[in-house]
C-alpha positions as CSV (number, residue, x, y, z in Angstrom):
1,M,-31.0,47.9,-8.6
2,I,-29.1,46.1,-11.2
3,T,-28.6,42.4,-10.6
4,T,-26.0,40.5,-12.4
5,S,-26.2,36.8,-12.2
6,V,-22.7,35.5,-12.0
7,M,-22.6,31.9,-12.9
8,R,-19.8,30.3,-11.0
9,K,-18.0,27.8,-13.0
10,R,-17.3,24.7,-11.2
11,K,-13.7,24.0,-11.0
12,E,-12.7,20.8,-12.7
13,S,-11.2,18.5,-10.1
14,V,-7.7,17.4,-10.8
15,H,-7.1,13.8,-9.8
16,Y,-3.7,12.4,-9.3
17,V,-4.8,9.3,-11.3
18,S,-7.6,9.6,-13.8
19,N,-9.9,6.6,-13.6
20,K,-10.7,6.7,-17.3
21,E,-7.0,6.7,-18.3
22,L,-6.2,4.0,-15.8
23,S,-9.1,1.9,-17.0
24,D,-8.1,2.3,-20.7
25,A,-4.5,1.5,-20.0
26,L,-5.4,-1.5,-17.9
27,I,-7.9,-2.9,-20.5
28,E,-5.2,-2.5,-23.2
29,Y,-2.7,-4.4,-21.0
30,I,-5.2,-7.1,-20.3
31,H,-5.8,-7.6,-24.1
32,L,-2.0,-7.9,-24.5
33,C,-1.9,-10.5,-21.7
34,R,-4.7,-12.5,-23.3
35,K,-3.0,-12.4,-26.7
36,A,0.3,-13.5,-25.1
37,K,-1.5,-16.4,-23.3
38,E,-3.1,-17.6,-26.5
39,Q,0.3,-17.6,-28.3
40,E,1.8,-19.3,-25.2
41,E,4.2,-16.5,-24.6
42,P,5.2,-14.9,-21.3
43,R,3.1,-12.1,-20.0
44,P,4.2,-8.7,-21.4
45,K,5.8,-6.0,-19.4
46,I,3.5,-3.6,-17.6
47,P,3.5,-0.2,-19.3
48,E,5.3,2.6,-17.6
49,F,2.0,4.6,-17.2
50,L,0.4,1.8,-15.2
51,G,3.5,1.5,-13.0
52,K,3.4,5.2,-12.3
53,C,-0.3,5.0,-11.5
54,F,0.3,2.1,-9.1
55,L,3.0,4.0,-7.3
56,Q,1.0,7.2,-7.1
57,M,-2.0,5.3,-5.7
58,A,0.0,3.4,-3.2
59,T,1.8,6.5,-2.0
60,R,-1.4,8.5,-1.7
61,F,-3.0,5.6,0.1
62,S,-0.2,5.6,2.6
63,Y,-1.1,9.2,3.6
64,S,-4.2,7.8,5.2
65,P,-4.3,8.3,9.0
66,N,-4.5,4.5,9.4
67,Y,-1.0,4.1,8.0
68,V,0.9,7.3,8.3
69,N,2.7,6.5,11.6
70,Y,4.1,3.1,10.6
71,P,7.9,3.2,10.5
72,F,7.9,0.7,7.6
73,I,5.9,2.9,5.2
74,N,8.2,2.3,2.3
75,D,7.8,-1.5,2.7
76,L,4.0,-1.0,2.6
77,I,4.2,1.0,-0.6
78,S,6.6,-1.3,-2.4
79,D,4.6,-4.4,-1.4
80,A,1.4,-2.7,-2.7
81,V,3.1,-1.8,-6.1
82,E,4.4,-5.3,-6.4
83,N,1.0,-6.8,-5.8
84,C,-0.6,-4.4,-8.3
85,C,1.9,-5.6,-10.9
86,R,1.4,-9.2,-10.0
87,Y,-2.4,-9.2,-10.1
88,C,-3.5,-6.3,-12.4
89,H,-4.0,-8.8,-15.3
90,N,-6.9,-10.4,-13.4
91,Y,-9.0,-7.3,-13.7
92,N,-12.3,-8.0,-15.6
93,P,-13.8,-4.8,-17.1
94,D,-17.1,-6.6,-17.7
95,F,-17.5,-7.8,-14.2
96,V,-20.8,-6.5,-12.6
97,S,-21.0,-6.4,-8.8
98,L,-23.8,-8.5,-7.4
99,R,-24.2,-6.1,-4.5
100,T,-24.3,-2.8,-6.4
101,G,-25.2,-3.9,-9.9
102,K,-22.5,-1.7,-11.3
103,K,-19.4,-2.5,-13.3
104,L,-16.2,-2.8,-11.4
105,N,-14.1,0.3,-11.5
106,A,-10.4,-0.1,-12.3
107,F,-9.4,2.5,-9.7
108,N,-11.3,0.6,-7.0
109,Y,-9.8,-2.7,-8.1
110,I,-6.3,-1.4,-7.8
111,T,-7.1,0.3,-4.5
112,Q,-8.4,-3.0,-3.0
113,I,-5.1,-4.7,-4.1
114,I,-3.2,-1.9,-2.3
115,Y,-5.3,-2.2,0.8
116,Y,-4.8,-5.9,1.2
117,A,-1.1,-5.6,0.5
118,F,-0.9,-3.0,3.4
119,I,-2.8,-5.3,5.7
120,R,-0.5,-8.3,4.9
121,R,2.7,-6.3,5.5
122,I,1.4,-4.9,8.8
123,K,0.5,-8.4,10.0
124,L,4.0,-9.6,8.9
125,E,5.7,-6.8,10.8
126,K,3.7,-7.5,13.9
127,R,4.7,-11.2,13.8
128,E,8.4,-10.2,13.4
129,L,8.1,-7.8,16.4
130,E,6.6,-10.5,18.5
131,K,9.4,-12.9,17.5
132,T,12.0,-10.3,18.5
133,N,10.3,-9.7,21.8
134,K,10.1,-13.5,22.6
135,I,13.8,-13.8,21.8
136,L,14.7,-11.0,24.1
137,E,12.5,-12.5,26.8
138,R,14.2,-15.9,26.5
139,L,17.7,-14.4,26.7
140,N,18.9,-12.9,29.9
141,F,17.2,-9.6,29.3
142,E,19.4,-7.5,31.6
143,Q,22.6,-8.6,29.8
144,V,21.2,-7.7,26.4
145,M,19.9,-4.3,27.4
146,T,22.5,-2.5,29.6
147,D,22.3,1.1,30.6
148,E,26.0,1.8,30.4
149,G,25.3,4.3,27.6
150,E,28.7,3.8,25.9
151,G,28.5,3.6,22.1
152,L,24.8,4.2,22.0
153,E,24.4,6.4,18.9
154,N,20.6,6.5,19.0
155,Y,19.7,6.5,22.7
156,S,16.1,7.4,22.1
157,D,15.5,4.4,19.9
158,Y,17.3,2.3,22.5
159,N,14.9,3.5,25.2
160,S,11.8,3.0,23.2
161,I,12.8,-0.6,22.4
162,K,13.7,-1.2,26.1
163,D,10.4,0.3,27.3
164,N,8.5,-1.9,24.8
165,V,10.2,-5.0,25.9
166,Y,9.7,-4.1,29.6
167,S,6.0,-3.6,29.0
168,K,5.8,-7.0,27.3
169,L,7.6,-8.7,30.2
170,R,5.2,-7.1,32.8
171,R,2.1,-8.7,31.2
């Protein structure tokens, strides 16, 4: 019996955003920001590579089961990218976590910014929905939501809004 040992080569995992490349680009941008601050100049533009990384990370994060069913997913993504652009210069590559004792990872830092941007947008949208529902409650609800059906282009949306308001009124 002839045995051949076949060594399986482990496939290199292909990441949509490489942590090393992201870290290098972010550190380079931070040095440019510090230099501009010393010379009392405005903060430089974010490199296109970082912008693409922020967009890819926010888009991939939105595929999470926690966020996939929100109708305002584009707002979530755009808020996350905006926050990444606004706060990426605060990244400290030398920061060591007190909890883990390891250096802070650039990918994790950006992911946290995205996470909190998503949470803020969801809270904002919930507040806006509550305001809308309160306004409808204060108005004569039956006059606002009539069932005549004339001119209703999106009848299923109309019914879902109506059902939502009725359920709020019954509480």
